PDB file of N, CA, C and O in Angstrom, chain B, residues numbered from 101:
ATOM      1  N   UNK B 101     131.984 143.190 127.569  1.00  0.00           N
ATOM      2  CA  UNK B 101     131.523 143.291 128.974  1.00  0.00           C
ATOM      3  C   UNK B 101     131.441 141.883 129.542  1.00  0.00           C
ATOM      4  O   UNK B 101     130.854 141.001 128.915  1.00  0.00           O
ATOM      5  N   UNK B 102     132.003 141.659 130.687  1.00  0.00           N
ATOM      6  CA  UNK B 102     131.969 140.380 131.251  1.00  0.00           C
ATOM      7  C   UNK B 102     130.575 140.064 131.784  1.00  0.00           C
ATOM      8  O   UNK B 102     129.743 140.960 131.930  1.00  0.00           O
ATOM      9  N   UNK B 103     130.325 138.803 132.071  1.00  0.00           N
ATOM     10  CA  UNK B 103     128.997 138.337 132.588  1.00  0.00           C
ATOM     11  C   UNK B 103     128.677 139.078 133.942  1.00  0.00           C
ATOM     12  O   UNK B 103     127.565 139.537 134.205  1.00  0.00           O
ATOM     13  N   UNK B 104     129.747 139.144 134.751  1.00  0.00           N
ATOM     14  CA  UNK B 104     129.572 139.765 136.110  1.00  0.00           C
ATOM     15  C   UNK B 104     129.182 141.327 135.919  1.00  0.00           C
ATOM     16  O   UNK B 104     128.245 141.805 136.558  1.00  0.00           O
ATOM     17  N   UNK B 105     129.841 141.996 135.132  1.00  0.00           N
ATOM     18  CA  UNK B 105     129.579 143.363 134.827  1.00  0.00           C
ATOM     19  C   UNK B 105     128.222 143.539 134.227  1.00  0.00           C
ATOM     20  O   UNK B 105     127.517 144.493 134.553  1.00  0.00           O
ATOM     21  N   UNK B 106     127.861 142.695 133.409  1.00  0.00           N
ATOM     22  CA  UNK B 106     126.493 142.758 132.822  1.00  0.00           C
ATOM     23  C   UNK B 106     125.398 142.561 133.897  1.00  0.00           C
ATOM     24  O   UNK B 106     124.360 143.223 133.919  1.00  0.00           O
ATOM     25  N   UNK B 107     125.716 141.603 134.780  1.00  0.00           N
ATOM     26  CA  UNK B 107     124.742 141.331 135.853  1.00  0.00           C
ATOM     27  C   UNK B 107     124.588 142.579 136.820  1.00  0.00           C
ATOM     28  O   UNK B 107     123.489 142.950 137.233  1.00  0.00           O
ATOM     29  N   UNK B 108     125.753 143.176 137.134  1.00  0.00           N
ATOM     30  CA  UNK B 108     125.744 144.391 137.973  1.00  0.00           C
ATOM     31  C   UNK B 108     125.005 145.507 137.258  1.00  0.00           C
ATOM     32  O   UNK B 108     124.230 146.221 137.894  1.00  0.00           O
ATOM     33  N   UNK B 109     125.215 145.686 135.947  1.00  0.00           N
ATOM     34  CA  UNK B 109     124.459 146.744 135.173  1.00  0.00           C
ATOM     35  C   UNK B 109     123.016 146.466 135.210  1.00  0.00           C
ATOM     36  O   UNK B 109     122.230 147.397 135.389  1.00  0.00           O
ATOM     37  N   UNK B 110     122.581 145.190 135.047  1.00  0.00           N
ATOM     38  CA  UNK B 110     121.149 144.843 135.056  1.00  0.00           C
ATOM     39  C   UNK B 110     120.539 145.146 136.473  1.00  0.00           C
ATOM     40  O   UNK B 110     119.470 145.740 136.611  1.00  0.00           O
ATOM     41  N   UNK B 111     121.281 144.705 137.474  1.00  0.00           N
ATOM     42  CA  UNK B 111     120.858 144.941 138.883  1.00  0.00           C
ATOM     43  C   UNK B 111     120.716 146.354 139.201  1.00  0.00           C
ATOM     44  O   UNK B 111     119.767 146.755 139.875  1.00  0.00           O
ATOM     45  N   UNK B 112     121.709 147.204 138.700  1.00  0.00           N
ATOM     46  CA  UNK B 112     121.693 148.649 138.962  1.00  0.00           C
ATOM     47  C   UNK B 112     120.490 149.194 138.293  1.00  0.00           C
ATOM     48  O   UNK B 112     119.780 149.977 138.924  1.00  0.00           O
ATOM     49  N   UNK B 113     120.181 148.848 137.037  1.00  0.00           N
ATOM     50  CA  UNK B 113     119.076 149.404 136.288  1.00  0.00           C
ATOM     51  C   UNK B 113     117.738 149.016 137.055  1.00  0.00           C
ATOM     52  O   UNK B 113     116.830 149.844 137.125  1.00  0.00           O
ATOM     53  N   UNK B 114     117.622 147.816 137.605  1.00  0.00           N
ATOM     54  CA  UNK B 114     116.432 147.403 138.286  1.00  0.00           C
ATOM     55  C   UNK B 114     116.265 148.196 139.604  1.00  0.00           C
ATOM     56  O   UNK B 114     115.162 148.563 140.008  1.00  0.00           O
ATOM     57  N   UNK B 115     117.419 148.435 140.246  1.00  0.00           N
ATOM     58  CA  UNK B 115     117.378 149.237 141.480  1.00  0.00           C
ATOM     59  C   UNK B 115     116.971 150.646 141.236  1.00  0.00           C
ATOM     60  O   UNK B 115     116.233 151.232 142.029  1.00  0.00           O
ATOM     61  N   UNK B 116     117.443 151.214 140.135  1.00  0.00           N
ATOM     62  CA  UNK B 116     117.086 152.560 139.841  1.00  0.00           C
ATOM     63  C   UNK B 116     115.613 152.716 139.532  1.00  0.00           C
ATOM     64  O   UNK B 116     114.976 153.682 139.954  1.00  0.00           O
ATOM     65  N   UNK B 117     115.072 151.752 138.788  1.00  0.00           N
ATOM     66  CA  UNK B 117     113.644 151.763 138.553  1.00  0.00           C
ATOM     67  C   UNK B 117     112.863 151.606 139.862  1.00  0.00           C
ATOM     68  O   UNK B 117     111.815 152.234 140.009  1.00  0.00           O
ATOM     69  N   UNK B 118     113.318 150.820 140.788  1.00  0.00           N
ATOM     70  CA  UNK B 118     112.637 150.627 142.060  1.00  0.00           C
ATOM     71  C   UNK B 118     112.707 151.881 142.837  1.00  0.00           C
ATOM     72  O   UNK B 118     111.724 152.249 143.480  1.00  0.00           O
ATOM     73  N   UNK B 119     113.893 152.616 142.821  1.00  0.00           N
ATOM     74  CA  UNK B 119     114.043 153.882 143.550  1.00  0.00           C
ATOM     75  C   UNK B 119     113.143 154.939 142.985  1.00  0.00           C
ATOM     76  O   UNK B 119     112.552 155.712 143.738  1.00  0.00           O
ATOM     77  N   UNK B 120     113.022 154.997 141.696  1.00  0.00           N
ATOM     78  CA  UNK B 120     112.116 155.913 141.051  1.00  0.00           C
ATOM     79  C   UNK B 120     110.695 155.704 141.469  1.00  0.00           C
ATOM     80  O   UNK B 120     109.998 156.669 141.783  1.00  0.00           O
ATOM     81  N   UNK B 121     110.224 154.430 141.486  1.00  0.00           N
ATOM     82  CA  UNK B 121     108.910 154.073 141.873  1.00  0.00           C
ATOM     83  C   UNK B 121     108.606 154.439 143.335  1.00  0.00           C
ATOM     84  O   UNK B 121     107.534 154.942 143.669  1.00  0.00           O
ATOM     85  N   UNK B 122     109.680 154.138 144.254  1.00  0.00           N
ATOM     86  CA  UNK B 122     109.539 154.516 145.652  1.00  0.00           C
ATOM     87  C   UNK B 122     109.511 156.047 145.859  1.00  0.00           C
ATOM     88  O   UNK B 122     108.787 156.530 146.730  1.00  0.00           O
ATOM     89  N   UNK B 123     110.269 156.794 145.089  1.00  0.00           N
ATOM     90  CA  UNK B 123     110.193 158.243 145.204  1.00  0.00           C
ATOM     91  C   UNK B 123     108.848 158.856 144.830  1.00  0.00           C
ATOM     92  O   UNK B 123     108.347 159.787 145.460  1.00  0.00           O
ATOM     93  N   UNK B 124     108.294 158.274 143.765  1.00  0.00           N
ATOM     94  CA  UNK B 124     106.881 158.735 143.335  1.00  0.00           C
ATOM     95  C   UNK B 124     105.900 158.396 144.443  1.00  0.00           C
ATOM     96  O   UNK B 124     105.086 159.245 144.807  1.00  0.00           O
ATOM     97  N   UNK B 125     105.943 157.183 144.996  1.00  0.00           N
ATOM     98  CA  UNK B 125     104.988 156.842 146.049  1.00  0.00           C
ATOM     99  C   UNK B 125     105.203 157.734 147.318  1.00  0.00           C
ATOM    100  O   UNK B 125     104.258 158.152 147.988  1.00  0.00           O
ATOM    101  N   UNK B 126     106.467 157.984 147.586  1.00  0.00           N
ATOM    102  CA  UNK B 126     106.836 158.857 148.762  1.00  0.00           C
ATOM    103  C   UNK B 126     106.215 160.288 148.529  1.00  0.00           C
ATOM    104  O   UNK B 126     105.603 160.888 149.413  1.00  0.00           O
ATOM    105  N   UNK B 127     106.426 160.775 147.273  1.00  0.00           N
ATOM    106  CA  UNK B 127     105.920 162.134 146.971  1.00  0.00           C
ATOM    107  C   UNK B 127     104.448 162.165 147.066  1.00  0.00           C
ATOM    108  O   UNK B 127     103.917 163.150 147.580  1.00  0.00           O
ATOM    109  N   UNK B 128     103.692 161.128 146.596  1.00  0.00           N
ATOM    110  CA  UNK B 128     102.196 161.125 146.703  1.00  0.00           C
ATOM    111  C   UNK B 128     101.768 161.069 148.233  1.00  0.00           C
ATOM    112  O   UNK B 128     100.818 161.740 148.638  1.00  0.00           O
ATOM    113  N   UNK B 129     102.476 160.277 149.028  1.00  0.00           N
ATOM    114  CA  UNK B 129     102.200 160.145 150.479  1.00  0.00           C
ATOM    115  C   UNK B 129     102.486 161.529 151.143  1.00  0.00           C
ATOM    116  O   UNK B 129     101.646 161.959 151.933  1.00  0.00           O
ATOM    117  N   UNK B 130     103.537 162.212 150.897  1.00  0.00           N
ATOM    118  CA  UNK B 130     103.919 163.427 151.384  1.00  0.00           C
ATOM    119  C   UNK B 130     102.890 164.519 151.025  1.00  0.00           C
ATOM    120  O   UNK B 130     102.564 165.380 151.842  1.00  0.00           O
ATOM    121  N   UNK B 131     102.399 164.454 149.797  1.00  0.00           N
ATOM    122  CA  UNK B 131     101.403 165.403 149.339  1.00  0.00           C
ATOM    123  C   UNK B 131     100.122 165.241 150.167  1.00  0.00           C
ATOM    124  O   UNK B 131      99.470 166.235 150.485  1.00  0.00           O
ATOM    125  N   UNK B 132      99.768 164.051 150.505  1.00  0.00           N
ATOM    126  CA  UNK B 132      98.569 163.748 151.243  1.00  0.00           C
ATOM    127  C   UNK B 132      98.718 164.267 152.637  1.00  0.00           C
ATOM    128  O   UNK B 132      97.799 164.878 153.182  1.00  0.00           O
ATOM    129  N   UNK B 133      99.933 164.019 153.256  1.00  0.00           N
ATOM    130  CA  UNK B 133     100.212 164.495 154.609  1.00  0.00           C
ATOM    131  C   UNK B 133     100.225 165.984 154.669  1.00  0.00           C
ATOM    132  O   UNK B 133      99.734 166.567 155.635  1.00  0.00           O
ATOM    133  N   UNK B 134     100.797 166.651 153.620  1.00  0.00           N
ATOM    134  CA  UNK B 134     100.896 168.045 153.588  1.00  0.00           C
ATOM    135  C   UNK B 134      99.540 168.710 153.453  1.00  0.00           C
ATOM    136  O   UNK B 134      99.335 169.805 153.975  1.00  0.00           O
ATOM    137  N   UNK B 135      98.583 168.048 152.741  1.00  0.00           N
ATOM    138  CA  UNK B 135      97.257 168.537 152.650  1.00  0.00           C
ATOM    139  C   UNK B 135      96.566 168.427 153.954  1.00  0.00           C
ATOM    140  O   UNK B 135      95.819 169.338 154.310  1.00  0.00           O
ATOM    141  N   UNK B 136      96.762 167.347 154.723  1.00  0.00           N
ATOM    142  CA  UNK B 136      96.146 167.280 156.100  1.00  0.00           C
ATOM    143  C   UNK B 136      96.716 168.272 157.054  1.00  0.00           C
ATOM    144  O   UNK B 136      96.001 168.821 157.893  1.00  0.00           O
ATOM    145  N   UNK B 137      98.056 168.525 156.934  1.00  0.00           N
ATOM    146  CA  UNK B 137      98.618 169.486 157.784  1.00  0.00           C
ATOM    147  C   UNK B 137      98.214 170.963 157.506  1.00  0.00           C
ATOM    148  O   UNK B 137      98.200 171.807 158.402  1.00  0.00           O
ATOM    149  N   UNK B 138      97.885 171.225 156.211  1.00  0.00           N
ATOM    150  CA  UNK B 138      97.439 172.566 155.875  1.00  0.00           C
ATOM    151  C   UNK B 138      96.017 172.732 156.486  1.00  0.00           C
ATOM    152  O   UNK B 138      95.687 173.850 156.883  1.00  0.00           O
ATOM    153  N   UNK B 139      95.181 171.710 156.582  1.00  0.00           N
ATOM    154  CA  UNK B 139      94.000 171.826 157.267  1.00  0.00           C
ATOM    155  C   UNK B 139      94.140 172.166 158.687  1.00  0.00           C
ATOM    156  O   UNK B 139      93.457 173.051 159.202  1.00  0.00           O
ATOM    157  N   UNK B 140      95.083 171.425 159.380  1.00  0.00           N
ATOM    158  CA  UNK B 140      95.385 171.713 160.765  1.00  0.00           C
ATOM    159  C   UNK B 140      95.839 173.171 160.945  1.00  0.00           C
ATOM    160  O   UNK B 140      95.355 173.880 161.827  1.00  0.00           O
ATOM    161  N   UNK B 141      96.769 173.596 160.098  1.00  0.00           N
ATOM    162  CA  UNK B 141      97.220 175.000 160.146  1.00  0.00           C
ATOM    163  C   UNK B 141      96.143 175.987 160.008  1.00  0.00           C
ATOM    164  O   UNK B 141      96.167 177.012 160.688  1.00  0.00           O
ATOM    165  N   UNK B 142      95.149 175.736 159.129  1.00  0.00           N
ATOM    166  CA  UNK B 142      94.049 176.632 158.968  1.00  0.00           C
ATOM    167  C   UNK B 142      93.174 176.629 160.172  1.00  0.00           C
ATOM    168  O   UNK B 142      92.660 177.687 160.534  1.00  0.00           O
ATOM    169  N   UNK B 143      92.965 175.509 160.824  1.00  0.00           N
ATOM    170  CA  UNK B 143      92.239 175.443 162.064  1.00  0.00           C
ATOM    171  C   UNK B 143      92.983 176.139 163.198  1.00  0.00           C
ATOM    172  O   UNK B 143      92.362 176.853 163.985  1.00  0.00           O
ATOM    173  N   UNK B 144      94.232 175.957 163.298  1.00  0.00           N
ATOM    174  CA  UNK B 144      95.007 176.685 164.330  1.00  0.00           C
ATOM    175  C   UNK B 144      94.986 178.252 164.146  1.00  0.00           C
ATOM    176  O   UNK B 144      94.901 179.034 165.093  1.00  0.00           O
ATOM    177  N   UNK B 145      95.073 178.628 162.808  1.00  0.00           N
ATOM    178  CA  UNK B 145      94.998 180.077 162.554  1.00  0.00           C
ATOM    179  C   UNK B 145      93.655 180.598 162.911  1.00  0.00           C
ATOM    180  O   UNK B 145      93.569 181.710 163.432  1.00  0.00           O
ATOM    181  N   UNK B 146      92.556 179.852 162.659  1.00  0.00           N
ATOM    182  CA  UNK B 146      91.230 180.278 163.074  1.00  0.00           C
ATOM    183  C   UNK B 146      91.094 180.409 164.608  1.00  0.00           C
ATOM    184  O   UNK B 146      90.482 181.350 165.114  1.00  0.00           O
ATOM    185  N   UNK B 147      91.648 179.498 165.282  1.00  0.00           N
ATOM    186  CA  UNK B 147      91.626 179.518 166.794  1.00  0.00           C
ATOM    187  C   UNK B 147      92.388 180.725 167.259  1.00  0.00           C
ATOM    188  O   UNK B 147      91.917 181.441 168.143  1.00  0.00           O
ATOM    189  N   UNK B 148      93.561 180.982 166.690  1.00  0.00           N
ATOM    190  CA  UNK B 148      94.327 182.193 167.103  1.00  0.00           C
ATOM    191  C   UNK B 148      93.545 183.426 166.751  1.00  0.00           C
ATOM    192  O   UNK B 148      93.530 184.364 167.548  1.00  0.00           O
ATOM    193  N   UNK B 149      92.903 183.490 165.631  1.00  0.00           N
ATOM    194  CA  UNK B 149      92.292 184.639 165.218  1.00  0.00           C
ATOM    195  C   UNK B 149      91.103 185.065 166.110  1.00  0.00           C
ATOM    196  O   UNK B 149      90.900 186.253 166.361  1.00  0.00           O
ATOM    197  N   UNK B 150      90.317 184.062 166.585  1.00  0.00           N
ATOM    198  CA  UNK B 150      89.200 184.370 167.417  1.00  0.00           C
ATOM    199  C   UNK B 150      89.490 184.173 168.927  1.00  0.00           C
ATOM    200  O   UNK B 150      88.645 184.347 169.805  1.00  0.00           O
ATOM    201  N   UNK B 151      90.788 183.786 169.139  1.00  0.00           N
ATOM    202  CA  UNK B 151      91.324 183.718 170.443  1.00  0.00           C
ATOM    203  C   UNK B 151      90.371 182.900 171.436  1.00  0.00           C
ATOM    204  O   UNK B 151      89.894 183.422 172.443  1.00  0.00           O
ATOM    205  N   UNK B 152      90.155 181.678 171.094  1.00  0.00           N
ATOM    206  CA  UNK B 152      89.438 180.781 171.950  1.00  0.00           C
ATOM    207  C   UNK B 152      90.429 180.138 172.848  1.00  0.00           C
ATOM    208  O   UNK B 152      91.467 179.643 172.408  1.00  0.00           O
ATOM    209  N   UNK B 153      90.091 180.145 174.193  1.00  0.00           N
ATOM    210  CA  UNK B 153      90.998 179.417 175.071  1.00  0.00           C
ATOM    211  C   UNK B 153      90.842 177.935 174.991  1.00  0.00           C
ATOM    212  O   UNK B 153      89.771 177.436 174.645  1.00  0.00           O
ATOM    213  N   UNK B 154      91.895 177.219 175.307  1.00  0.00           N
ATOM    214  CA  UNK B 154      91.939 175.771 175.164  1.00  0.00           C
ATOM    215  C   UNK B 154      90.823 175.131 175.980  1.00  0.00           C
ATOM    216  O   UNK B 154      90.266 174.109 175.580  1.00  0.00           O
ATOM    217  N   UNK B 155      90.491 175.736 177.136  1.00  0.00           N
ATOM    218  CA  UNK B 155      89.406 175.210 177.989  1.00  0.00           C
ATOM    219  C   UNK B 155      88.050 175.332 177.276  1.00  0.00           C
ATOM    220  O   UNK B 155      87.258 174.390 177.308  1.00  0.00           O
ATOM    221  N   UNK B 156      87.800 176.352 176.703  1.00  0.00           N
ATOM    222  CA  UNK B 156      86.503 176.509 175.862  1.00  0.00           C
ATOM    223  C   UNK B 156      86.520 175.535 174.736  1.00  0.00           C
ATOM    224  O   UNK B 156      85.532 174.849 174.473  1.00  0.00           O
ATOM    225  N   UNK B 157      87.612 175.471 174.083  1.00  0.00           N
ATOM    226  CA  UNK B 157      87.682 174.582 172.868  1.00  0.00           C
ATOM    227  C   UNK B 157      87.376 173.050 173.353  1.00  0.00           C
ATOM    228  O   UNK B 157      86.591 172.328 172.738  1.00  0.00           O
ATOM    229  N   UNK B 158      88.030 172.664 174.436  1.00  0.00           N
ATOM    230  CA  UNK B 158      87.782 171.298 174.934  1.00  0.00           C
ATOM    231  C   UNK B 158      86.365 171.108 175.418  1.00  0.00           C
ATOM    232  O   UNK B 158      85.781 170.037 175.249  1.00  0.00           O
ATOM    233  N   UNK B 159      85.825 172.116 176.004  1.00  0.00           N
ATOM    234  CA  UNK B 159      84.419 172.015 176.493  1.00  0.00           C
ATOM    235  C   UNK B 159      83.495 171.933 175.340  1.00  0.00           C
ATOM    236  O   UNK B 159      82.471 171.258 175.446  1.00  0.00           O
ATOM    237  N   UNK B 160      83.803 172.631 174.134  1.00  0.00           N
ATOM    238  CA  UNK B 160      82.972 172.593 172.996  1.00  0.00           C
ATOM    239  C   UNK B 160      83.140 171.192 172.368  1.00  0.00           C
ATOM    240  O   UNK B 160      82.152 170.667 171.856  1.00  0.00           O
ATOM    241  N   UNK B 161      84.253 170.594 172.374  1.00  0.00           N
ATOM    242  CA  UNK B 161      84.446 169.210 171.860  1.00  0.00           C
ATOM    243  C   UNK B 161      83.717 168.222 172.648  1.00  0.00           C
ATOM    244  O   UNK B 161      83.078 167.327 172.094  1.00  0.00           O
ATOM    245  N   UNK B 162      83.787 168.351 174.010  1.00  0.00           N
ATOM    246  CA  UNK B 162      83.063 167.432 174.883  1.00  0.00           C
ATOM    247  C   UNK B 162      81.563 167.609 174.654  1.00  0.00           C
ATOM    248  O   UNK B 162      80.838 166.616 174.595  1.00  0.00           O
ATOM    249  N   UNK B 163      81.079 168.842 174.522  1.00  0.00           N
ATOM    250  CA  UNK B 163      79.624 169.055 174.265  1.00  0.00           C
ATOM    251  C   UNK B 163      79.227 168.435 172.935  1.00  0.00           C
ATOM    252  O   UNK B 163      78.160 167.828 172.839  1.00  0.00           O
ATOM    253  N   UNK B 164      80.053 168.569 171.913  1.00  0.00           N
ATOM    254  CA  UNK B 164      79.702 167.931 170.644  1.00  0.00           C
ATOM    255  C   UNK B 164      79.636 166.386 170.774  1.00  0.00           C
ATOM    256  O   UNK B 164      78.767 165.773 170.155  1.00  0.00           O
ATOM    257  N   UNK B 165      80.460 165.793 171.499  1.00  0.00           N
ATOM    258  CA  UNK B 165      80.425 164.351 171.673  1.00  0.00           C
ATOM    259  C   UNK B 165      79.235 163.971 172.429  1.00  0.00           C
ATOM    260  O   UNK B 165      78.592 162.957 172.159  1.00  0.00           O
ATOM    261  N   UNK B 166      78.934 164.784 173.386  1.00  0.00           N
ATOM    262  CA  UNK B 166      77.741 164.356 174.318  1.00  0.00           C
ATOM    263  C   UNK B 166      76.403 164.663 173.733  1.00  0.00           C
ATOM    264  O   UNK B 166      75.438 163.943 173.989  1.00  0.00           O
ATOM    265  N   UNK B 167      76.315 165.667 172.986  1.00  0.00           N
ATOM    266  CA  UNK B 167      74.914 165.981 172.363  1.00  0.00           C
ATOM    267  C   UNK B 167      74.611 165.343 171.046  1.00  0.00           C
ATOM    268  O   UNK B 167      73.437 165.105 170.765  1.00  0.00           O
ATOM    269  N   UNK B 168      75.586 165.043 170.206  1.00  0.00           N
ATOM    270  CA  UNK B 168      75.362 164.463 168.934  1.00  0.00           C
ATOM    271  C   UNK B 168      75.419 165.566 167.875  1.00  0.00           C
ATOM    272  O   UNK B 168      75.420 166.756 168.192  1.00  0.00           O
ATOM    273  N   UNK B 169      75.466 165.141 166.621  1.00  0.00           N
ATOM    274  CA  UNK B 169      75.727 166.219 165.563  1.00  0.00           C
ATOM    275  C   UNK B 169      74.561 167.151 165.388  1.00  0.00           C
ATOM    276  O   UNK B 169      74.787 168.355 165.261  1.00  0.00           O
ATOM    277  N   UNK B 170      73.362 166.699 165.371  1.00  0.00           N
ATOM    278  CA  UNK B 170      72.255 167.635 165.062  1.00  0.00           C
ATOM    279  C   UNK B 170      72.033 168.693 166.141  1.00  0.00           C
ATOM    280  O   UNK B 170      71.825 169.870 165.848  1.00  0.00           O
ATOM    281  N   UNK B 171      72.082 168.239 167.409  1.00  0.00           N
ATOM    282  CA  UNK B 171      71.848 169.219 168.471  1.00  0.00           C
ATOM    283  C   UNK B 171      73.059 170.131 168.638  1.00  0.00           C
ATOM    284  O   UNK B 171      72.940 171.308 168.979  1.00  0.00           O
ATOM    285  N   UNK B 172      74.260 169.528 168.379  1.00  0.00           N
ATOM    286  CA  UNK B 172      75.444 170.406 168.483  1.00  0.00           C
ATOM    287  C   UNK B 172      75.444 171.509 167.439  1.00  0.00           C
ATOM    288  O   UNK B 172      75.797 172.651 167.735  1.00  0.00           O
ATOM    289  N   UNK B 173      75.044 171.166 166.203  1.00  0.00           N
ATOM    290  CA  UNK B 173      74.932 172.268 165.167  1.00  0.00           C
ATOM    291  C   UNK B 173      73.933 173.333 165.591  1.00  0.00           C
ATOM    292  O   UNK B 173      74.209 174.517 165.398  1.00  0.00           O
ATOM    293  N   UNK B 174      72.816 172.983 166.145  1.00  0.00           N
ATOM    294  CA  UNK B 174      71.898 174.007 166.533  1.00  0.00           C
ATOM    295  C   UNK B 174      72.416 174.877 167.725  1.00  0.00           C
ATOM    296  O   UNK B 174      72.182 176.083 167.808  1.00  0.00           O
ATOM    297  N   UNK B 175      73.132 174.171 168.634  1.00  0.00           N
ATOM    298  CA  UNK B 175      73.726 174.923 169.785  1.00  0.00           C
ATOM    299  C   UNK B 175      74.778 175.846 169.233  1.00  0.00           C
ATOM    300  O   UNK B 175      74.843 176.999 169.661  1.00  0.00           O
ATOM    301  N   UNK B 176      75.612 175.407 168.305  1.00  0.00           N
ATOM    302  CA  UNK B 176      76.670 176.218 167.762  1.00  0.00           C
ATOM    303  C   UNK B 176      76.088 177.426 167.045  1.00  0.00           C
ATOM    304  O   UNK B 176      76.613 178.537 167.118  1.00  0.00           O
ATOM    305  N   UNK B 177      75.035 177.183 166.380  1.00  0.00           N
ATOM    306  CA  UNK B 177      74.354 178.313 165.692  1.00  0.00           C
ATOM    307  C   UNK B 177      73.905 179.347 166.638  1.00  0.00           C
ATOM    308  O   UNK B 177      74.153 180.531 166.411  1.00  0.00           O
ATOM    309  N   UNK B 178      73.231 178.958 167.729  1.00  0.00           N
ATOM    310  CA  UNK B 178      72.709 179.913 168.744  1.00  0.00           C
ATOM    311  C   UNK B 178      73.951 180.616 169.391  1.00  0.00           C
ATOM    312  O   UNK B 178      73.964 181.828 169.605  1.00  0.00           O
ATOM    313  N   UNK B 179      74.929 179.829 169.672  1.00  0.00           N
ATOM    314  CA  UNK B 179      76.129 180.441 170.387  1.00  0.00           C
ATOM    315  C   UNK B 179      76.779 181.513 169.481  1.00  0.00           C
ATOM    316  O   UNK B 179      77.162 182.585 169.950  1.00  0.00           O
ATOM    317  N   UNK B 180      76.892 181.201 168.188  1.00  0.00           N
ATOM    318  CA  UNK B 180      77.428 182.131 167.209  1.00  0.00           C
ATOM    319  C   UNK B 180      76.610 183.408 167.098  1.00  0.00           C
ATOM    320  O   UNK B 180      77.167 184.503 167.010  1.00  0.00           O
ATOM    321  N   UNK B 181      75.296 183.270 167.101  1.00  0.00           N
ATOM    322  CA  UNK B 181      74.383 184.387 167.002  1.00  0.00           C
ATOM    323  C   UNK B 181      74.596 185.242 168.322  1.00  0.00           C
ATOM    324  O   UNK B 181      74.662 186.468 168.232  1.00  0.00           O
ATOM    325  N   UNK B 182      74.698 184.639 169.475  1.00  0.00           N
ATOM    326  CA  UNK B 182      74.935 185.375 170.661  1.00  0.00           C
ATOM    327  C   UNK B 182      76.286 186.026 170.696  1.00  0.00           C
ATOM    328  O   UNK B 182      76.362 187.159 171.172  1.00  0.00           O
ATOM    329  N   UNK B 183      77.377 185.415 170.234  1.00  0.00           N
ATOM    330  CA  UNK B 183      78.721 185.881 170.118  1.00  0.00           C
ATOM    331  C   UNK B 183      78.712 187.168 169.240  1.00  0.00           C
ATOM    332  O   UNK B 183      79.281 188.193 169.615  1.00  0.00           O
ATOM    333  N   UNK B 184      78.060 187.079 168.083  1.00  0.00           N
ATOM    334  CA  UNK B 184      77.982 188.195 167.097  1.00  0.00           C
ATOM    335  C   UNK B 184      77.201 189.382 167.692  1.00  0.00           C
ATOM    336  O   UNK B 184      77.556 190.546 167.507  1.00  0.00           O
ATOM    337  N   UNK B 185      76.094 189.025 168.434  1.00  0.00           N
ATOM    338  CA  UNK B 185      75.290 190.043 169.012  1.00  0.00           C
ATOM    339  C   UNK B 185      76.134 190.807 170.134  1.00  0.00           C
ATOM    340  O   UNK B 185      76.148 192.037 170.192  1.00  0.00           O
ATOM    341  N   UNK B 186      76.761 190.077 170.925  1.00  0.00           N
ATOM    342  CA  UNK B 186      77.706 190.723 171.967  1.00  0.00           C
ATOM    343  C   UNK B 186      78.735 191.573 171.380  1.00  0.00           C
ATOM    344  O   UNK B 186      79.002 192.659 171.895  1.00  0.00           O
ATOM    345  N   UNK B 187      79.370 191.119 170.264  1.00  0.00           N
ATOM    346  CA  UNK B 187      80.380 191.885 169.597  1.00  0.00           C
ATOM    347  C   UNK B 187      79.828 193.284 169.085  1.00  0.00           C
ATOM    348  O   UNK B 187      80.426 194.352 169.214  1.00  0.00           O
ATOM    349  N   UNK B 188      78.613 193.106 168.495  1.00  0.00           N
ATOM    350  CA  UNK B 188      77.970 194.336 167.950  1.00  0.00           C
ATOM    351  C   UNK B 188      77.676 195.304 169.050  1.00  0.00           C
ATOM    352  O   UNK B 188      77.931 196.502 168.923  1.00  0.00           O
ATOM    353  N   UNK B 189      77.119 194.776 170.171  1.00  0.00           N
ATOM    354  CA  UNK B 189      76.760 195.603 171.351  1.00  0.00           C
ATOM    355  C   UNK B 189      78.054 196.248 171.902  1.00  0.00           C
ATOM    356  O   UNK B 189      78.053 197.436 172.221  1.00  0.00           O
ATOM    357  N   UNK B 190      79.150 195.483 172.016  1.00  0.00           N
ATOM    358  CA  UNK B 190      80.374 196.044 172.479  1.00  0.00           C
ATOM    359  C   UNK B 190      80.856 197.178 171.558  1.00  0.00           C
ATOM    360  O   UNK B 190      81.326 198.200 172.059  1.00  0.00           O
ATOM    361  N   UNK B 191      80.756 197.031 170.259  1.00  0.00           N
ATOM    362  CA  UNK B 191      81.155 198.006 169.315  1.00  0.00           C
ATOM    363  C   UNK B 191      80.276 199.281 169.499  1.00  0.00           C
ATOM    364  O   UNK B 191      80.767 200.409 169.539  1.00  0.00           O
ATOM    365  N   UNK B 192      79.006 199.036 169.603  1.00  0.00           N
ATOM    366  CA  UNK B 192      78.100 200.157 169.744  1.00  0.00           C
ATOM    367  C   UNK B 192      78.226 200.986 171.077  1.00  0.00           C
ATOM    368  O   UNK B 192      77.891 202.171 171.105  1.00  0.00           O
ATOM    369  N   UNK B 193      78.701 200.353 172.139  1.00  0.00           N
ATOM    370  CA  UNK B 193      78.868 200.982 173.394  1.00  0.00           C
ATOM    371  C   UNK B 193      80.297 201.624 173.475  1.00  0.00           C
ATOM    372  O   UNK B 193      80.466 202.569 174.245  1.00  0.00           O
ATOM    373  N   UNK B 194      81.238 201.193 172.782  1.00  0.00           N
ATOM    374  CA  UNK B 194      82.534 201.771 172.894  1.00  0.00           C
ATOM    375  C   UNK B 194      82.551 203.079 172.161  1.00  0.00           C
ATOM    376  O   UNK B 194      81.873 203.235 171.146  1.00  0.00           O
ATOM    377  N   UNK B 195      83.347 204.064 172.681  1.00  0.00           N
ATOM    378  CA  UNK B 195      83.477 205.331 172.045  1.00  0.00           C
ATOM    379  C   UNK B 195      84.067 205.294 170.716  1.00  0.00           C
ATOM    380  O   UNK B 195      84.987 204.514 170.471  1.00  0.00           O
ATOM    381  N   UNK B 196      83.556 206.157 169.771  1.00  0.00           N
ATOM    382  CA  UNK B 196      84.181 206.142 168.407  1.00  0.00           C
ATOM    383  C   UNK B 196      85.646 206.616 168.454  1.00  0.00           C
ATOM    384  O   UNK B 196      86.016 207.453 169.278  1.00  0.00           O
ATOM    385  N   UNK B 197      86.423 206.089 167.597  1.00  0.00           N
ATOM    386  CA  UNK B 197      87.815 206.459 167.593  1.00  0.00           C
ATOM    387  C   UNK B 197      88.139 207.612 166.681  1.00  0.00           C
ATOM    388  O   UNK B 197      89.297 208.021 166.591  1.00  0.00           O
TER     389      UNK B 197
END
């Protein structure tokens, strides 16, 4: 093997190691991004499931920013209780199927 061919073989081996390392780092980064996107997907699914309009969602976010964490949690708890109560009332008033 000539010196030039040996140098090319050495450089190729170094590049292959570098590519392997970069692929592993890329796979780790993609796994982290995928995890974050799964959280977003679950949030979107929840919004679709309970059919909250974007305006109500934006108002809730603004309220959370304006009131602070503690007061917002209490407000959300009371709102959830009211929502559940109204749903039960609606079910009790609707005719049975």
